[in-house]
C-alpha positions as CSV (number, residue, x, y, z in Angstrom):
1,M,25.7,3.0,-41.4
2,M,23.5,-0.1,-41.8
3,V,26.0,-2.2,-39.8
4,T,26.1,0.2,-36.9
5,S,22.3,0.4,-36.8
6,L,22.1,-3.4,-36.7
7,A,24.8,-3.6,-34.0
8,F,23.0,-1.0,-32.0
9,F,19.7,-3.0,-32.4
10,I,21.4,-6.2,-31.3
11,L,22.9,-4.5,-28.3
12,Y,19.5,-3.0,-27.4
13,V,17.8,-6.4,-27.6
14,A,20.6,-7.9,-25.5
15,V,20.2,-5.2,-22.8
16,L,16.4,-5.8,-22.8
17,I,16.9,-9.5,-22.3
18,L,19.4,-8.9,-19.5
19,I,16.9,-6.5,-17.8
20,V,14.1,-9.1,-18.1
21,Y,16.3,-11.8,-16.7
22,T,17.4,-9.6,-13.8
23,L,13.8,-8.8,-13.0
24,K,13.0,-12.5,-12.9
25,V,15.8,-13.1,-10.5
26,L,14.8,-10.2,-8.3
27,R,11.2,-11.4,-8.2
28,K,12.4,-14.9,-7.2
29,C,14.6,-13.3,-4.4
30,E,11.6,-11.2,-3.3
31,R,9.5,-14.4,-3.0
32,V,12.1,-16.1,-0.9
33,L,12.4,-13.0,1.4
34,L,8.6,-12.8,1.7
35,H,8.4,-16.4,2.8
36,S,11.3,-16.1,5.3
37,Q,10.1,-12.9,6.9
38,P,7.0,-14.3,8.7
39,S,9.1,-16.8,10.6
40,I,11.6,-14.1,11.6
41,V,8.8,-11.9,12.9
42,L,7.2,-14.8,14.7
43,E,10.5,-15.7,16.3
44,A,11.0,-12.2,17.5
45,Q,7.5,-12.0,19.0
46,T,7.6,-15.4,20.7
47,K,11.2,-15.4,22.0
48,S,10.1,-13.5,25.1
49,W,7.6,-16.3,25.9
50,S,10.3,-19.0,25.5
51,I,8.4,-20.4,22.5
52,S,10.3,-21.6,19.5
53,V,8.7,-21.7,16.0
54,I,9.6,-24.9,14.4
55,R,7.7,-24.8,11.2
56,L,5.6,-22.2,9.4
57,E,3.4,-23.0,6.4
58,S,1.7,-20.6,4.1
59,K,-1.1,-21.9,1.9
60,E,-2.9,-20.4,-1.0
61,I,-6.5,-19.7,-0.1
62,T,-9.1,-19.2,-2.8
63,L,-12.0,-17.0,-1.8
64,T,-15.5,-17.4,-3.1
65,E,-17.1,-14.7,-5.1
66,N,-19.3,-13.9,-2.1
67,M,-16.2,-13.4,0.1
68,F,-14.7,-11.0,-2.5
69,R,-18.0,-9.0,-2.5
70,L,-18.0,-8.8,1.3
71,I,-14.3,-7.7,1.4
72,A,-15.0,-5.1,-1.3
73,K,-18.1,-3.9,0.6
74,Q,-16.1,-3.5,3.8
75,A,-13.4,-1.6,1.9
76,E,-15.9,0.7,0.4
77,A,-17.5,1.3,3.8
78,E,-14.1,2.2,5.2
79,R,-13.4,4.6,2.3
80,Y,-16.8,6.2,2.8
81,R,-16.1,6.6,6.6
82,R,-12.8,8.2,5.9
83,A,-14.3,10.5,3.3
84,R,-17.0,11.6,5.8
85,A,-14.4,12.3,8.4
86,M,-12.4,14.4,6.0
87,Y,-15.4,16.3,4.9
88,A,-16.4,17.0,8.5
89,E,-12.9,18.2,9.3
90,T,-12.9,20.4,6.3
91,D,-16.3,21.9,7.2
92,F,-15.1,22.5,10.8
93,R,-12.0,24.3,9.6
94,S,-14.0,26.4,7.1
95,A,-16.4,27.4,9.9
96,E,-13.5,28.3,12.2
97,A,-12.0,30.4,9.4
98,L,-15.3,32.1,8.8
99,I,-15.7,32.9,12.5
100,E,-12.2,34.2,12.6
101,A,-12.8,36.4,9.6
102,V,-16.0,37.8,11.1
103,K,-14.3,38.5,14.4
104,S,-11.4,40.2,12.7
105,N,-13.9,42.7,11.2
106,G,-15.2,43.5,14.6
107,A,-18.6,41.8,14.4
108,Q,-20.2,39.8,17.1
109,I,-21.1,36.2,16.4
110,S,-22.8,33.5,18.4
111,L,-22.9,29.8,17.6
112,T,-26.1,29.1,19.6
């Protein structure tokens, strides 16, 4: 019983190691694909202009803390704008449903 448990544990650890290794290989392949895709997209877009992309470089850009704040502020403003639009749409649909309910009961309603 002890030997089978140990064998099962060793097999389990071996499978975990294999999974971790496979994930590392997949991540490396993903990085290669991510770096190759922009040149493919650029080639497709510029081919009709008879322009050939010879070299494409991607550089790591470090943003200052102030830039992070500005980006976060812009994202928050966009989320707030979308939320306001959703609330307005919901209010409009609620008002329409209320008007329809009142009309179905035979009452007169005016929105002036």
